[in-house]
Backbone bond lengths (Angstrom), bond angles and torsions (degrees), N, CA, C in turn:
res aa  C-N    CA-C-N  psi(-1)  N-CA   C-N-CA  omega(-1)  CA-C   N-CA-C  phi
1 M - - - 1.464 - - 1.526 108.71 -
2 A 1.306 117.53 129.03 1.456 122.55 179.14 1.528 108.72 -81.43
3 I 1.320 115.69 136.39 1.458 121.04 -179.72 1.525 107.98 -93.65
4 E 1.330 115.69 121.51 1.458 121.18 -177.29 1.518 110.58 -117.34
5 V 1.315 115.94 150.39 1.458 121.46 178.79 1.525 109.45 -63.02
6 G 1.334 116.60 134.34 1.451 122.19 178.47 1.518 114.40 98.42
7 T 1.327 118.76 -12.43 1.459 120.57 -179.53 1.529 110.46 -81.59
8 K 1.331 114.90 146.42 1.458 121.18 176.60 1.520 108.26 -102.37
9 L 1.332 115.34 133.85 1.449 121.14 -176.19 1.521 110.35 -135.39
10 E 1.318 115.85 159.58 1.460 122.38 171.87 1.514 107.80 -94.92
11 G 1.320 116.54 142.37 1.450 120.30 178.78 1.507 111.33 -152.05
12 K 1.343 114.17 169.20 1.459 120.80 -178.61 1.517 108.99 -118.76
13 V 1.329 117.31 131.54 1.457 122.45 179.41 1.527 108.17 -68.84
14 T 1.347 115.71 121.21 1.467 120.11 -178.52 1.518 112.95 -109.94
15 G 1.317 117.45 -17.43 1.459 120.02 179.30 1.512 110.78 -159.50
16 I 1.344 115.47 149.34 1.462 121.07 179.98 1.521 108.06 -129.21
17 T 1.336 115.85 131.86 1.458 121.76 176.47 1.525 108.25 -124.62
18 H 1.329 117.09 178.53 1.463 120.03 178.93 1.525 111.90 -71.85
19 F 1.332 118.03 -15.39 1.467 120.82 -177.95 1.520 113.28 -108.22
20 G 1.335 119.01 0.51 1.451 120.41 178.80 1.514 112.74 160.11
21 A 1.334 115.66 -160.17 1.459 121.20 -178.03 1.528 109.54 -138.45
22 F 1.319 115.32 141.73 1.455 121.32 176.43 1.519 108.64 -93.19
23 V 1.336 115.12 132.90 1.462 121.74 -176.81 1.521 108.64 -121.91
24 D 1.354 115.75 127.77 1.463 121.92 178.31 1.521 108.34 -86.70
25 L 1.329 115.41 120.67 1.463 121.65 -179.75 1.524 108.60 -99.22
26 T 1.313 116.90 -172.14 1.462 121.41 -179.37 1.521 111.24 -63.95
27 G 1.307 117.22 145.35 1.452 121.82 175.52 1.516 114.33 76.11
28 G 1.320 118.41 19.59 1.452 120.92 178.40 1.517 114.49 74.93
29 V 1.323 118.08 14.42 1.460 122.36 178.62 1.531 108.07 -87.02
30 T 1.344 115.92 136.22 1.457 120.58 -178.74 1.522 109.65 -116.82
31 G 1.341 115.85 138.97 1.451 121.83 176.79 1.516 110.59 -127.75
32 L 1.317 116.46 166.27 1.460 121.63 -178.53 1.520 110.51 -111.97
33 V 1.335 115.51 130.66 1.458 122.03 170.43 1.517 105.78 -99.80
34 H 1.341 116.88 109.35 1.468 120.66 179.74 1.522 109.21 -66.56
35 I 1.328 115.98 152.28 1.467 121.38 -177.18 1.531 111.77 -55.95
36 S 1.336 117.79 -31.48 1.461 121.12 179.86 1.523 112.65 -74.60
37 E 1.329 117.46 -12.72 1.468 121.43 -178.18 1.525 112.72 -107.35
38 I 1.345 117.21 13.31 1.466 120.03 -178.66 1.520 111.63 -84.17
39 A 1.333 116.90 -44.91 1.471 120.45 -177.28 1.521 109.28 -144.52
40 D 1.346 115.71 163.45 1.462 120.76 177.67 1.523 111.34 -72.07
41 S 1.325 116.64 -27.06 1.460 120.14 179.07 1.530 109.53 -89.27
42 Y 1.335 116.15 171.82 1.468 121.67 -179.91 1.530 109.64 -66.75
43 V 1.322 116.78 130.63 1.456 122.26 179.01 1.519 108.28 -109.95
44 K 1.333 115.68 110.40 1.464 120.33 178.52 1.513 110.39 -85.39
45 D 1.330 116.49 -42.21 1.460 121.65 -178.55 1.527 108.53 -130.66
46 V 1.315 116.25 124.52 1.469 121.42 -178.43 1.518 110.79 -61.68
47 H 1.347 116.42 -33.23 1.473 120.85 -178.04 1.532 112.76 -62.43
48 E 1.327 117.68 -21.41 1.470 120.20 178.18 1.527 111.84 -73.60
49 H 1.335 117.45 -18.79 1.465 120.95 -176.46 1.525 113.12 -111.86
50 L 1.314 117.61 -31.06 1.465 121.29 -175.30 1.521 111.21 -132.08
51 K 1.332 114.40 153.35 1.457 121.47 173.95 1.524 108.00 -131.48
52 I 1.319 116.71 155.07 1.464 120.54 177.71 1.529 108.28 -61.73
53 N 1.315 116.39 140.95 1.469 127.25 -177.76 1.537 113.11 76.94
54 D 1.322 119.37 6.32 1.469 121.34 172.59 1.524 108.96 -68.21
55 M 1.329 116.42 139.84 1.456 121.36 173.74 1.529 107.53 -93.00
56 V 1.335 116.20 126.77 1.463 120.82 -176.42 1.528 110.01 -132.00
57 T 1.327 115.08 153.13 1.458 121.48 172.10 1.515 107.12 -97.52
58 V 1.324 116.48 126.97 1.460 121.02 -177.70 1.523 109.70 -126.53
59 K 1.326 114.52 157.69 1.456 121.51 175.18 1.517 107.65 -115.95
60 V 1.320 117.28 134.15 1.461 121.79 178.98 1.526 107.25 -77.25
61 I 1.360 116.25 119.61 1.459 119.22 -178.65 1.519 112.36 -105.46
62 N 1.340 117.91 -21.59 1.468 119.29 172.05 1.526 110.27 -163.67
63 V 1.329 114.12 152.82 1.458 122.08 175.51 1.524 106.59 -131.18
64 D 1.349 116.30 115.62 1.467 121.00 -178.96 1.519 110.80 -78.26
65 K 1.334 114.92 164.36 1.464 120.70 178.30 1.520 111.92 -62.50
66 D 1.339 115.67 -33.67 1.462 119.31 -178.27 1.528 113.00 -84.51
67 G 1.335 117.91 8.67 1.452 121.57 173.16 1.515 115.50 97.06
68 K 1.316 118.21 -2.34 1.460 120.24 178.95 1.521 109.46 -72.54
69 I 1.338 115.46 136.55 1.462 121.28 -176.47 1.522 108.42 -116.43
70 G 1.325 115.93 123.39 1.458 121.83 176.45 1.511 109.72 -95.70
71 L 1.341 115.95 129.81 1.458 121.47 -176.14 1.528 110.38 -122.27
72 S 1.327 115.69 160.54 1.455 121.68 177.28 1.517 109.94 -140.26
73 I 1.321 115.46 129.82 1.462 120.16 174.91 1.523 109.36 -86.79
74 R 1.340 116.43 -40.08 1.467 118.86 -175.82 1.520 112.50 -69.21
75 Q 1.337 118.98 -29.20 1.463 120.59 177.74 1.524 111.85 -80.23
76 A 1.337 116.85 -15.84 1.464 120.19 179.84 1.518 111.72 -79.41
77 V 1.333 117.25 -18.84 1.455 121.40 -178.66 1.524 108.44 -82.88
78 D 1.333 116.35 125.06 1.464 121.05 177.59 1.520 108.80 -77.29
79 K 1.334 116.36 128.06 1.459 121.61 -178.28 1.524 109.22 -108.68
80 P 1.334 116.42 151.12 1.462 118.74 174.36 1.529 110.09 -63.28
81 P 1.339 117.94 151.37 1.459 120.92 -175.84 1.532 114.50 -56.40
82 E 1.358 118.90 -35.05 1.459 118.91 -178.26 1.529 111.63 -68.27
83 Q 1.324 119.37 -30.15 1.466 121.38 177.44 1.519 110.73 -72.49
84 Q 1.306 117.83 -35.56 1.454 120.51 179.66 1.516 110.88 -64.99
85 Q 1.343 117.06 -37.70 1.454 120.47 179.04 1.516 111.09 -69.16
86 Q 1.333 118.54 -36.19 1.451 121.59 -179.60 1.519 111.66 -67.40
87 Q 1.325 118.30 -32.72 1.449 121.19 -175.53 1.517 112.92 -81.54
88 Q 1.320 118.50 -15.24 1.446 120.00 177.41 1.515 108.88 -72.95
89 P 1.325 118.04 134.76 1.461 119.53 -176.86 1.524 111.59 -64.36
90 Q 1.313 114.83 140.76 1.461 121.18 179.04 1.518 108.91 -76.84
91 Q 1.325 116.69 142.75 1.455 120.33 174.39 1.522 107.54 -73.73
92 R 1.318 116.53 127.36 1.448 120.53 -179.42 1.509 109.39 -110.77
93 G 1.302 114.97 141.79 1.451 120.84 179.53 1.517 111.00 -77.89
94 P 1.338 116.53 -173.95 1.470 120.28 -179.87 1.518 110.76 -63.65
95 R 1.334 115.90 146.45 1.457 121.40 -177.94 1.524 109.57 -127.04
96 D 1.333 115.78 150.45 1.459 119.04 175.05 1.524 109.26 -85.79
97 R 1.332 117.00 -174.40 1.460 120.26 -175.23 1.520 113.33 -63.50
98 G 1.312 118.77 -26.68 1.458 122.04 -179.17 1.518 113.06 -84.44
99 G 1.323 119.35 0.87 1.451 122.75 -179.83 1.515 113.37 87.04
100 R 1.339 116.76 2.09 1.457 120.31 179.64 1.522 109.69 -85.98
101 P 1.327 117.49 150.05 1.466 118.81 176.97 1.519 110.01 -61.28
102 S 1.308 117.25 134.05 1.464 119.96 179.53 1.518 109.29 -82.79
103 K 1.319 114.68 151.12 1.458 120.03 -179.15 1.520 108.85 -81.84
104 P 1.329 117.90 136.71 1.456 118.62 179.96 1.523 110.94 -68.71
105 G 1.325 116.42 129.44 1.461 122.41 177.56 1.517 111.92 69.25
106 G 1.320 117.13 168.96 1.449 122.41 173.12 1.514 113.72 63.80
107 F 1.330 115.00 -131.25 1.460 121.95 -172.21 1.524 112.52 -60.93
108 G 1.316 118.45 -39.61 1.460 121.63 -174.91 1.513 114.32 -84.53
109 R 1.347 117.22 5.44 1.463 118.43 -176.86 1.520 109.51 -65.35
110 S 1.303 116.03 150.65 1.454 118.85 178.91 1.525 108.87 -76.79
111 P 1.342 116.20 138.14 1.462 118.72 -176.84 1.522 111.58 -67.99
112 S 1.330 114.61 148.79 1.457 118.96 179.03 1.523 109.46 -76.73
113 F 1.300 116.47 172.84 1.457 121.35 179.26 1.526 111.07 -61.49
114 D 1.329 116.42 -41.37 1.463 120.12 179.73 1.525 111.39 -62.48
115 D 1.343 116.54 -40.15 1.467 120.05 177.52 1.523 110.85 -62.87
116 K 1.308 116.04 -44.68 1.462 120.37 179.58 1.524 111.23 -63.33
117 L 1.327 116.50 -42.19 1.459 121.04 -179.41 1.530 111.36 -64.53
118 S 1.321 117.63 -44.52 1.464 119.76 -179.89 1.526 111.06 -65.86
119 R 1.329 117.76 -37.47 1.463 121.21 176.98 1.531 110.18 -64.83
120 F 1.326 116.87 -42.03 1.458 121.22 178.16 1.525 111.32 -61.76
121 L 1.341 117.18 -46.73 1.469 120.96 -179.57 1.524 111.27 -61.42
122 K 1.327 116.67 -41.92 1.460 120.51 179.21 1.524 110.58 -63.18
123 D 1.343 116.77 -47.36 1.466 120.78 179.49 1.516 111.60 -61.57
124 S 1.325 117.17 -42.83 1.471 119.70 -177.33 1.523 110.93 -68.73
125 E 1.330 118.54 -37.03 1.462 120.75 176.87 1.524 111.04 -63.79
126 E 1.348 117.46 -40.61 1.461 120.86 177.38 1.528 110.92 -63.31
127 R 1.311 116.80 -42.95 1.470 120.57 -179.74 1.525 111.20 -64.59
128 I 1.322 117.34 -41.59 1.462 120.65 -179.79 1.525 110.40 -65.29
129 S 1.339 117.36 -42.95 1.468 119.31 179.87 1.532 110.78 -65.67
130 N 1.333 118.13 -38.48 1.465 120.62 176.56 1.520 111.14 -64.96
131 L 1.309 117.23 -39.91 1.458 121.84 178.82 1.521 110.94 -64.41
132 K 1.339 116.59 -43.58 1.465 120.73 178.81 1.520 110.96 -62.24
133 K 1.344 117.22 -42.51 1.459 120.85 179.23 1.523 111.06 -61.28
134 S 1.306 116.79 -43.83 1.462 119.45 -176.90 1.528 111.53 -71.04
135 T 1.325 119.65 -35.97 1.464 120.58 -179.98 1.522 111.36 -75.80
136 E 1.322 119.52 -33.71 1.468 121.64 178.20 1.514 110.83 -65.67
137 S 1.313 118.05 -39.61 1.460 120.15 -179.02 1.524 111.08 -68.46
138 K 1.310 118.64 -29.15 1.461 121.44 179.91 1.539 111.18 -79.05
139 R 1.302 118.23 -28.73 1.454 123.12 -176.52 1.526 112.72 -75.84
140 G 1.299 114.82 -42.21 1.456 120.57 -164.67 1.513 116.92 -65.57
141 G 1.190 121.43 -68.28 1.450 123.13 -169.04 1.508 106.79 122.14
142 R 1.356 116.66 -137.60 1.467 118.94 -177.03 1.513 113.27 -84.81
143 G 1.267 115.61 -37.72 1.461 118.69 -176.23 1.497 111.67 -74.46
144 G 1.162 120.40 -139.54 1.446 124.41 174.72 1.494 108.71 -117.76
145 R 1.267 115.61 -138.10 1.471 119.23 177.43 1.518 109.60 -76.40
146 R 1.312 114.98 146.13 1.452 120.60 174.62 1.516 109.67 -90.61
147 S 1.291 115.48 146.36 1.443 118.22 -179.34 1.515 111.12 -95.16
């Protein structure tokens, strides 16, 4: 039987590592379920979710040219439609530097390149003058600058 991307298969867990679990599929073919594809929640330790000889349903998510098979347990589980919609990322509008939504137009508008450049030049000039002041005071001694 040829293993194709998108097919759901039954398999037996044959090995567990810190990065995932190896699953034996039909015909002696083995695939890897990466730790990120074991459950919808965060998986710190694979041993908390799987044990050797567990029978699992997996979905084939990729097959490499060199024969490596990527599997997913969490994608093999059919979810109700309302859960699928909740897990899709929400489209977010433009945000300011603090992560807050920016206001359209006016005060919250994003600065133009010229505004950013002039702000940068002003800041850099202030930093250079402060640096010069601090290094001159350390060099001199009691008097002021030497000629």
